[in-house]
C-alpha positions as CSV (number, residue, x, y, z in Angstrom):
1,X,-3.2,52.4,-26.2
2,X,-3.1,52.0,-22.5
3,X,-6.5,50.2,-22.5
4,X,-5.2,47.8,-25.2
5,X,-2.2,46.9,-23.0
6,X,-4.3,46.4,-20.0
7,X,-6.7,44.2,-21.9
8,X,-3.8,42.2,-23.3
9,X,-2.3,41.8,-19.8
10,X,-5.7,40.6,-18.5
11,X,-6.0,38.0,-21.3
12,X,-2.5,36.7,-20.8
13,X,-3.1,36.5,-17.1
14,X,-6.2,34.4,-17.6
15,X,-4.5,32.1,-20.1
16,X,-1.5,31.2,-17.9
17,X,-3.5,29.3,-15.3
18,X,-5.2,27.3,-18.1
19,X,-1.9,26.0,-19.4
20,X,-0.9,25.1,-15.8
21,X,-4.0,22.9,-15.6
22,X,-2.9,20.9,-18.6
23,X,0.6,20.2,-17.2
24,X,-0.4,18.9,-13.8
25,X,2.0,17.5,-11.3
26,X,1.4,14.0,-10.2
27,X,3.4,13.1,-7.1
28,X,3.9,9.4,-6.5
29,X,4.8,8.1,-3.0
30,X,6.1,4.7,-2.2
31,X,6.3,2.9,1.1
32,X,7.2,-0.5,2.6
33,X,4.7,-1.7,5.1
34,X,5.7,-3.5,8.3
35,X,4.4,-6.8,7.0
36,X,6.6,-6.5,3.9
37,X,4.0,-5.3,1.4
38,X,4.8,-2.5,-1.0
39,X,2.6,0.5,-1.5
40,X,2.6,3.0,-4.4
41,X,0.0,5.8,-4.4
42,X,-0.6,9.5,-4.9
43,X,-0.8,10.4,-1.2
44,X,0.5,9.1,2.1
45,X,-2.8,9.0,3.9
46,X,-3.8,5.4,4.6
47,X,-0.8,4.0,2.8
48,X,-0.3,0.8,4.9
49,X,-3.8,0.6,6.5
50,X,-4.3,-3.0,7.5
51,X,-0.7,-3.9,7.1
52,X,0.7,-2.9,10.5
53,X,1.7,0.7,9.5
54,X,4.6,2.1,7.5
55,X,8.1,0.7,8.0
56,X,9.9,3.1,5.6
57,X,9.0,5.7,3.0
58,X,10.4,5.7,-0.5
59,X,11.5,8.8,-2.4
60,X,8.6,10.8,-3.8
61,X,8.9,11.4,-7.5
62,X,7.2,14.2,-9.3
63,X,6.3,13.8,-12.9
64,X,4.9,16.4,-15.2
65,X,2.8,15.2,-18.0
66,X,2.7,17.1,-21.3
67,X,-0.5,18.6,-22.7
68,X,-2.8,15.8,-23.9
69,X,-1.3,13.0,-21.8
70,X,-3.5,10.8,-19.8
71,X,-3.0,10.6,-16.0
72,X,-2.1,7.1,-14.6
73,X,-5.1,5.0,-13.6
74,X,-6.0,5.1,-9.9
75,X,-6.0,1.3,-9.8
76,X,-2.3,1.2,-10.6
77,X,-1.3,4.1,-8.3
78,X,-3.0,2.6,-5.2
79,X,-1.8,-0.9,-5.7
80,X,-0.6,-3.0,-2.7
81,X,1.2,-6.2,-3.4
82,X,0.7,-9.1,-1.1
83,X,3.8,-10.7,0.4
84,X,4.5,-14.2,-0.7
85,X,3.9,-16.6,2.2
86,X,7.2,-17.6,3.8
87,X,5.6,-20.5,5.6
88,X,5.3,-23.0,2.7
89,X,3.3,-26.2,2.6
90,X,2.2,-27.6,5.9
91,X,3.1,-24.5,7.8
92,X,0.8,-22.5,10.1
93,X,1.2,-19.0,11.4
94,X,1.4,-18.8,15.2
95,X,0.5,-15.5,16.9
96,X,3.0,-15.6,19.6
97,X,1.3,-13.1,21.8
98,X,-2.1,-14.9,21.9
99,X,-0.9,-18.5,21.3
100,X,-3.4,-19.0,18.5
101,X,-2.4,-20.5,15.2
102,X,-3.9,-19.7,11.8
103,X,-4.1,-22.0,8.7
104,X,-3.0,-21.1,5.2
105,X,-5.6,-19.1,3.3
106,X,-7.3,-17.7,6.4
107,X,-7.6,-14.0,7.1
108,X,-4.8,-13.7,9.7
109,X,-2.3,-16.2,8.2
110,X,1.0,-14.3,8.3
111,X,-0.7,-11.0,9.2
112,X,-0.6,-10.6,13.0
113,X,1.9,-8.2,14.6
114,X,3.9,-10.9,16.4
115,X,4.2,-14.5,15.1
116,X,6.2,-17.1,13.3
117,X,5.7,-20.0,10.8
118,X,5.9,-23.6,12.0
119,X,4.3,-26.9,11.5
120,X,0.9,-27.5,13.1
121,X,2.4,-30.2,15.4
122,X,5.1,-27.8,16.6
123,X,2.5,-25.2,17.3
124,X,0.4,-27.6,19.4
125,X,3.6,-28.8,21.2
126,X,4.3,-25.1,22.2
127,X,0.8,-24.8,23.6
128,X,-0.9,-22.9,20.7
129,X,-4.5,-23.6,19.9
130,X,-6.2,-23.4,16.5
131,X,-8.1,-20.3,15.6
132,X,-11.8,-20.8,16.5
133,X,-11.1,-24.5,17.2
134,X,-10.6,-25.3,13.5
135,X,-7.6,-27.5,12.9
136,X,-5.8,-27.2,9.5
137,X,-5.1,-30.9,8.8
138,X,-7.5,-33.7,9.4
């Protein structure tokens, strides 16, 4: 009788961790980056890499999926949305610390740590030069 109870206890002890595997916790973290982009992912590491760092963290929500549910895709959980350009048509991004302006569609347009949007003529009037000597308008 005692051996039967010990065997039953051993079997139940082995079955409990298996059920815990099926009902996994998925923590979702959200953040707002310093350049205005939003981040949603499963971990904080590298959340706003390339976006100037984290401005503020959102609330972490924990969801428990039932047995047989599919976990969310990694593409959706690590999605970063790009900010809409505030500059508009005919506007350049002027890096105010280096006095270099960037054209729309280029790598650093609206992404440097310090800067502002203005017309290309205003940028030149304030002493800014085009990035790599390439003017935006001809």
